[in-house]
C-alpha angles and dihedrals in degrees: 000000000000117000119196117187116187095329108212105184123071118251122230120237089252093054092050090047089053091049091050090048091047090056094043088054093055102278125138130221126195110198117190118187140172131182091252090105129127093217122078106264094243090060098037118129090242090057090050089061100036094054088066089058096045094254139111141177119249107209120211141157119296112278137172111215145154119268129209137197121234090271087065092246114146111241108178142288130293136180114237142161101193145035132216119244119199131019125064113313113231097171125025141187127235091275090053092248112138128261093177127020137168132210123194120213122177108323096335142053148221121224119200125199115189097202111059091158089067088071103047126105093265091059099034101032132233131280108305095023112142105221123236120211094276094048089049089053091052091048091052091045093052091046092050092052092050097041092047091051093048092048093042089228126105109206114186113280099227140135091278092055091047092050092048091050094047091053093054 
C-alpha cells in the first residue's frame, strides 16, 4: 500500500503513470489531503493524481461538522477544510459531501481522506497520550480506513464496528 499525506512536490507524468499502473495491477493508495498546502489547490500534487481516477478535492474554509456513514448514521465530529468529489463516498458530512471516498481502477483502488490534519500528532496525541472519546473515535476511524484497504472490503464504519474493534 502507498500512503500519501499532503504531498507537497509535484509528480512527473511518469510517476503518475506508475501510480496508476500500480493501482490497475491491484495496488492500493491512501491519499490524505488538507487545504494546508502552499500550492494553489488546482495545481496541488494530490489533484495531479486524483484527476487520473476521476476524483478531486474541493477546498473550503475550516469547519467542524458531524460525519455520517453511508447508512446515514451519525458517527462523530471532525474538523475539515475540504471534501472529496468523485468516487464512491464512504463517509459524508451533514450536506452529504464526502469526507472519504474510494475509486476502483483495474484490480486496485485509491482511497481519499479530505482531512489529513485529523490524524496528526496534535489531533491524535503523542506516545503515552491517554485518548479521550474523540481521540478514540479518530484512532478507530484511521484503523478502519487502513484495515478496509488492506482487506479490499469496506464494511460500514458504525457503532457496532467500533465496539467489535475495541473488544479485540
